C-alpha positions in Angstrom: 0.0 0.0 0.0 1.2 3.5 -0.7 2.7 5.5 2.2 1.1 8.7 3.4 3.0 11.0 1.1 1.7 9.1 -1.8 -1.9 9.5 -0.8 -2.5 12.6 -2.9 -1.0 11.0 -5.9 -3.1 7.9 -5.5 -6.2 10.1 -5.1 -5.3 11.8 -8.4 -4.6 8.5 -10.1 -8.1 7.2 -9.0 -9.6 10.6 -10.3 -8.0 10.1 -13.6 -9.2 6.5 -13.8 -12.6 7.6 -13.0 -12.7 10.2 -15.7 -11.3 7.7 -18.1 -14.1 5.2 -17.2 -16.7 7.9 -17.4 -15.6 8.6 -21.0 -15.8 5.1 -22.1 -12.6 3.9 -20.6 -12.9 0.5 -22.3 -10.8 1.8 -25.1 -8.6 3.9 -23.0 -4.9 3.3 -23.1 -2.4 3.3 -20.3 -2.2 6.8 -18.7 0.7 8.1 -16.8 -0.3 9.7 -13.5 3.0 10.1 -11.8 6.7 9.7 -12.3 6.4 5.9 -12.1 2.7 5.5 -11.7 0.4 4.4 -14.4 -3.4 3.6 -14.7 -5.2 1.3 -17.0 -9.0 1.1 -17.0 -11.8 -0.6 -18.9 -15.6 -0.6 -18.9 -18.2 -2.5 -20.7 -20.3 -5.6 -20.8 -23.0 -6.9 -18.3 -22.8 -9.1 -15.2 -20.1 -10.8 -13.1 -18.4 -12.5 -16.0 -17.9 -9.2 -17.7 -16.5 -7.6 -14.4 -13.9 -10.4 -14.3 -13.1 -9.8 -18.0 -12.5 -6.1 -17.4 -10.1 -6.9 -14.5 -8.3 -9.4 -16.8 -8.2 -6.8 -19.6 -6.6 -4.1 -17.5 -4.2 -6.6 -16.0 -3.1 -7.9 -19.6 -2.8 -4.4 -20.9 -0.6 -3.4 -18.0 1.6 -6.5 -18.3 1.9 -5.9 -22.1 2.8 -2.2 -21.5 5.6 -3.1 -18.9 6.8 -6.1 -21.0 7.4 -3.7 -24.0 9.8 -1.9 -21.8 11.6 -5.0 -20.6 10.1 -4.6 -17.1 7.4 -6.4 -15.2 4.2 -5.2 -13.7 3.9 -4.2 -10.0 0.2 -3.7 -9.0 -0.5 -0.8 -6.7 -4.3 -1.2 -6.7 -7.0 -2.9 -8.6 -10.5 -1.7 -8.2 -13.5 -3.3 -10.0 -17.1 -2.4 -9.9 -19.9 -4.8 -10.8 -23.0 -4.1 -12.8 -25.6 -2.2 -10.8 -29.3 -1.6 -11.3 -28.6 2.1 -12.0 -25.6 1.5 -14.1 -25.4 -1.9 -15.7 -21.7 -1.6 -16.9 -19.0 -3.3 -15.0 -15.6 -1.6 -14.8 -12.1 -2.0 -13.6 -9.2 0.3 -12.9 -5.6 -0.7 -12.3 -2.9 1.6 -10.8 0.6 0.2 -11.3 4.3 0.6 -11.8 6.7 -1.0 -14.2 9.8 -2.3 -12.4 12.9 -4.3 -13.2 12.6 -8.1 -13.0 14.8 -8.3 -9.8 12.7 -5.5 -8.1 9.2 -7.2 -8.3 
């Protein structure tokens, strides 16, 4: 978990992720939200199976992003939201870092 000095940065990252989801984040790319902090988000589908699919989508996108740099994924937080009666669209948001293979 992030230390207290990182709390404002994490709040900012979650805000960016929320905006990305509100704007159709399913097609969103990885977004840099800090010096070494990134967010990947996805939204779409219906039901529990699609919530799991959105989590898998953001994890795979982040792994691919880090892998392209010769690094590995280090998850900071993964938040998913199931379908609800008022918003029948599941979503997921991953905040992460890319680190060296020996640092993970």
